[in-house]
C-alpha positions in Angstrom: -0.1 0.0 0.0 1.4 3.4 -1.0 1.7 6.0 1.7 1.1 9.7 1.5 4.0 11.9 0.8 5.5 13.5 3.9 7.9 16.3 4.5 11.3 15.6 6.0 12.0 17.5 9.4 14.2 19.9 7.6 12.1 20.7 4.8 9.5 23.5 4.0 7.2 24.5 1.3 8.4 27.7 -0.4 6.3 30.6 -1.7 7.7 29.8 -5.2 6.4 26.2 -5.1 3.0 27.5 -3.9 2.9 29.8 -6.8 3.9 27.1 -9.3 1.2 24.8 -8.0 -1.5 27.5 -8.2 -0.3 28.4 -11.7 -0.5 24.7 -12.7 -4.0 24.4 -11.4 -5.1 27.5 -13.2 -3.7 26.4 -16.5 -5.2 22.9 -16.0 -8.7 24.4 -15.5 -8.3 26.7 -18.4 -7.4 23.7 -20.7 -10.3 21.7 -19.3 -8.2 19.2 -17.4 -9.5 20.3 -14.1 -12.9 21.7 -13.0 -12.5 25.2 -11.8 -14.3 24.2 -8.6 -11.4 21.8 -7.8 -8.7 24.5 -8.0 -9.0 25.4 -4.4 -8.5 21.6 -3.6 -5.2 21.7 -5.4 -3.8 24.4 -3.0 -1.0 23.1 -0.7 -2.1 21.4 2.4 -0.4 21.2 5.7 2.5 18.7 5.7 1.6 15.1 6.4 3.5 14.0 9.4 4.3 10.4 10.3 2.1 8.9 12.9 2.5 10.4 16.3 4.4 13.4 15.0 2.6 16.8 15.6 3.3 20.1 14.4 4.9 21.2 17.6 7.3 18.1 17.5 8.1 18.8 13.8 8.9 22.5 14.7 10.9 21.5 17.7 13.0 19.3 15.5 13.5 22.1 13.0 14.8 24.3 15.8 17.2 21.6 17.1 18.5 21.0 13.5 19.1 24.7 13.0 21.0 24.8 16.3 23.3 22.0 15.2 24.0 23.7 11.9 24.8 27.0 13.6 27.1 25.3 16.1 29.2 23.2 13.8 32.9 24.2 13.8 34.6 25.6 10.7 36.5 22.3 10.3 33.1 20.4 10.0 33.2 18.9 13.5 31.0 19.2 16.5 32.9 19.4 19.8 31.0 18.9 23.1 31.0 21.7 25.6 30.3 19.7 28.7 32.5 18.5 31.5 33.5 15.2 30.1 35.9 16.4 27.3 35.0 17.5 23.7 35.1 14.1 21.9 35.0 15.5 18.4 34.8 12.1 16.4 32.0 10.9 18.6 30.0 14.1 18.7 30.4 14.6 14.9 29.1 11.1 14.4 26.1 11.6 16.7 25.3 15.0 15.2 25.7 13.8 11.8 23.3 10.8 12.4 20.6 13.5 13.5 21.1 15.5 10.2 20.7 12.4 8.0 17.6 11.4 10.1 16.1 14.6 8.8 16.6 13.6 5.2 19.8 15.5 4.4 22.7 13.7 2.5 26.1 14.9 1.4 24.5 16.4 -1.8 20.8 16.9 -1.0 18.5 18.3 1.6 18.6 21.4 3.7 21.7 20.5 5.6 23.8 18.9 2.9 26.6 21.2 3.4 26.9 20.4 7.0 26.7 16.7 6.2 29.4 17.0 3.6 31.8 19.0 5.9 31.3 16.6 8.9 32.0 13.6 6.5 35.2 15.3 5.2 36.3 16.0 8.9 36.0 12.3 9.8 37.7 11.1 6.7 40.6 13.4 7.6 41.1 11.6 10.8 40.8 8.1 9.6 44.2 6.5 10.1 44.9 4.6 6.7 47.4 2.4 8.6 45.4 1.2 11.6 41.9 2.1 10.4 40.9 3.8 13.7 38.7 7.0 13.1 39.7 9.2 16.0 40.8 12.7 16.9 43.9 13.1 19.3 41.6 14.8 21.8 39.8 11.5 22.5 42.7 9.0 22.3 42.0 7.6 25.7 38.5 6.5 24.6 39.0 6.3 20.9 36.8 3.2 20.4 33.7 5.3 21.3 34.7 7.9 18.6 35.5 5.1 16.1 32.1 3.5 16.6 30.0 6.4 16.2 32.1 7.8 13.3 31.9 4.5 11.6 28.2 4.3 12.2 27.6 7.7 10.6 30.0 7.1 7.7 28.5 3.8 6.8 24.9 5.4 6.9 26.3 8.1 4.5 28.0 5.7 2.1 25.0 4.7 0.3 23.8 8.3 -0.1 27.0 9.5 -1.7 26.7 10.4 -5.3 30.3 11.6 -5.9 32.2 8.4 -7.2 35.6 9.4 -5.8 34.1 10.3 -2.4 32.3 7.0 -2.4 35.5 5.2 -3.1 37.3 7.0 -0.4 34.5 6.2 2.1 34.6 2.4 1.1 38.4 2.2 1.9 37.9 4.0 5.2 35.1 1.7 6.1 36.9 -1.4 5.1 39.7 -0.5 7.4 37.4 0.6 10.2 35.7 -2.9 10.1 39.1 -4.5 10.1 40.0 -2.4 13.1 36.9 -3.3 15.1 37.4 -7.0 14.3 41.0 -6.9 15.4 40.1 -5.0 18.7 37.5 -7.5 19.8 38.5 -9.1 23.1 38.7 -12.8 23.6 35.4 -12.6 25.6 33.7 -11.1 22.5 33.4 -7.5 23.5 35.3 -4.2 23.2 36.9 -1.7 25.6 38.1 2.0 25.3 41.1 1.6 23.1 41.9 -0.9 20.3 44.7 -2.6 22.2 42.8 -2.8 25.5 42.0 -6.5 25.1 39.1 -5.9 27.5 35.4 -5.3 27.3 32.5 -3.5 28.7 28.8 -3.0 27.5 28.7 0.5 26.2 31.8 0.3 24.1 30.6 -3.1 22.8 27.1 -2.0 21.6 28.7 1.0 19.8 30.9 -1.5 17.8 28.1 -3.9 17.0 25.7 -1.1 15.7 28.7 0.3 13.6 29.2 -3.2 12.1 25.5 -3.6 11.4 25.5 -0.3 9.5 28.4 -1.4 7.5 26.8 -4.6 6.6 23.6 -2.8 5.5 25.8 -0.4 3.3 27.4 -3.5 1.5 30.7 -3.4 3.4 32.0 -6.8 4.1 31.8 -7.8 7.8 32.7 -11.1 9.2 29.6 -12.6 10.6 31.6 -14.5 13.3 32.7 -11.0 14.9 28.9 -10.1 15.3 28.1 -13.6 16.5 30.8 -13.4 19.2 29.6 -10.0 20.3 25.9 -11.3 20.5 27.2 -14.1 22.6 29.1 -11.7 24.8 25.9 -9.6 25.4 23.9 -12.8 26.2 26.5 -13.9 28.8 26.3 -10.6 30.4 22.6 -11.1 31.1 21.4 -11.6 34.7 18.5 -13.9 35.7 16.1 -10.9 35.9 16.8 -10.0 32.3 19.1 -7.1 32.8 22.5 -6.8 31.4 25.5 -5.9 33.6 28.3 -3.5 32.8 30.8 -6.2 31.7 31.2 -10.0 31.7 33.6 -9.9 34.7 32.0 -7.2 36.7 29.4 -9.3 38.5 26.5 -7.5 40.3 23.2 -6.2 39.2 22.3 -5.2 35.6 22.0 -1.6 34.4 19.1 -0.1 32.5 21.1 1.9 30.1 23.3 -1.0 29.1 20.3 -3.3 28.9 18.5 -1.0 26.6 21.5 -0.6 24.4 21.9 -4.4 24.3 18.3 -4.7 23.1 18.7 -2.2 20.4 21.7 -3.6 18.9 20.4 -7.2 19.2 17.3 -6.1 17.2 19.8 -4.5 14.8 21.5 -7.8 14.5 18.2 -9.5 13.7 17.7 -11.1 16.9 14.0 -10.4 18.1 11.5 -11.5 20.7 11.5 -15.1 19.5 14.8 -15.4 21.4 13.8 -15.7 25.1 16.9 -13.8 26.4 16.0 -10.7 24.3 12.4 -10.7 25.5 13.6 -10.9 29.0 15.9 -8.0 28.5 13.0 -5.9 26.9 10.6 -6.7 29.7 13.3 -5.6 32.2 13.6 -2.3 30.5 9.8 -1.7 30.3 9.8 -2.2 34.1 13.0 -0.3 34.9 13.2 2.7 32.6 11.1 5.8 33.4 10.2 8.2 30.5 10.5 11.6 32.3 12.6 10.8 35.3 16.3 10.0 35.4 16.5 6.8 37.3 19.6 5.5 35.5 22.2 8.4 35.8 22.5 8.5 32.1 19.0 9.5 30.9 19.8 10.6 27.4 22.1 7.8 26.8 19.5 5.3 27.9 16.8 6.7 25.8 19.1 7.0 22.6 18.9 3.2 22.7 15.7 2.4 24.4 13.8 4.6 21.9 15.4 2.5 19.0 14.5 -0.7 20.7 11.0 0.2 21.5 10.5 1.7 17.9 11.6 -1.6 16.4 9.2 -3.4 18.7 6.4 -1.2 17.6 2.8 -1.3 18.5 1.1 0.2 21.5 4.5 0.2 23.4 5.9 2.5 20.8 2.9 4.7 20.4 2.5 5.3 24.1 6.2 5.8 24.6 6.7 8.3 21.9 3.7 10.5 23.0 5.1 10.7 26.5 8.8 11.0 25.5 8.2 13.6 22.9 6.1 15.8 25.3 8.9 15.5 27.8 11.5 16.4 25.3 9.6 19.5 24.0 9.5 20.7 27.7 13.3 20.3 28.2 14.3 22.1 24.8 16.0 25.4 25.4 14.9 28.7 23.7 18.0 28.4 21.2 16.7 24.9 20.1 19.2 22.8 22.0 19.0 20.2 24.7 21.4 19.6 27.6 22.1 15.9 27.9 23.1 14.1 31.0 25.6 16.9 31.9 27.8 15.7 29.0 26.9 18.7 26.8 24.5 20.3 24.4 25.7 18.7 21.2 25.3 15.4 22.9 21.9 16.1 24.2 20.6 17.8 21.0 21.9 15.0 18.7 20.1 12.3 21.0 17.0 14.2 21.4 16.7 14.8 17.5 17.5 11.1 16.8 14.7 10.0 19.1 12.1 12.6 17.9 12.9 11.8 14.3 12.6 7.9 14.4 9.0 7.9 12.9 10.4 9.7 9.8 12.4 6.5 9.1 15.0 8.4 6.9 18.2 6.9 8.5 18.7 3.3 7.3 20.1 1.9 10.7 16.9 3.0 12.5 14.4 1.7 10.1 12.0 -1.1 10.8 
């Protein structure tokens, strides 16, 4: 069944397009192709938003996207302004994902220039020898930046129309995938740097999602690497369905890591028919609150929980999106930004926009 056309969050109907449509309607009526009484019906209508999205949400998204565009550095990056460091590769990947979720690509859309510049920035810092995509400012946590940057570049790869740029992207992504595979620990997870030979949940899910985006883009990924990572997440699960910080950490599970685990397991094609995934999903439903931070990492938690519940769909998603979007609109600053977890406004804005734009289904990795 075909769906009605809908606007992307960054698009608008121009006065010129309205004039063109009115002129076309008048000419059609004069030529006898359209009854004059139907001319009014041909006038532009309000945009058709995806289910659950309201005009207020659409406009809030627009303000957030404008804030990101205004706050992009001259070199194409976004650098965080919070107390946890700048993390330019990670922040550029997150902000870039928010832009392509609005329908922009490196050559098309309202924010094409921002996408192009951010891609060029990350390509500049892709090490041709090791494959790691990282900026010196984040070397102590380079796998975070590498994971988010790889996710973003893989998402852009299929949108790139410039053949030379596409070839450059493929070389970088091939090396990025090799780096992720070589950095996997014996247990099947990842830690902060490529040579850590350790593992913990938040870095692991970042690499799994990056690999999934690469596979979707046609980049060769060894399935055994993903299988070992899935097994790692499974072995980190406690009896109540929660997923703990790391395989060797013991203790109770963490809602944020559990939500991230469910999201990337869905990305990997593992759904509710696997009992351990369903247990993790139900744990999140009981443990994660929509408008209260009971995890210590509220925006991080909902970056992944929103993806998981969107993939799950149904009433769970409808109820969640209505409540979460209402809360996010209340949290948005006058300048269009969001402050996220004390980490910073680039981080918070990118995550809020990613969540709010899920119904538009314009970023491949987030599609059902």
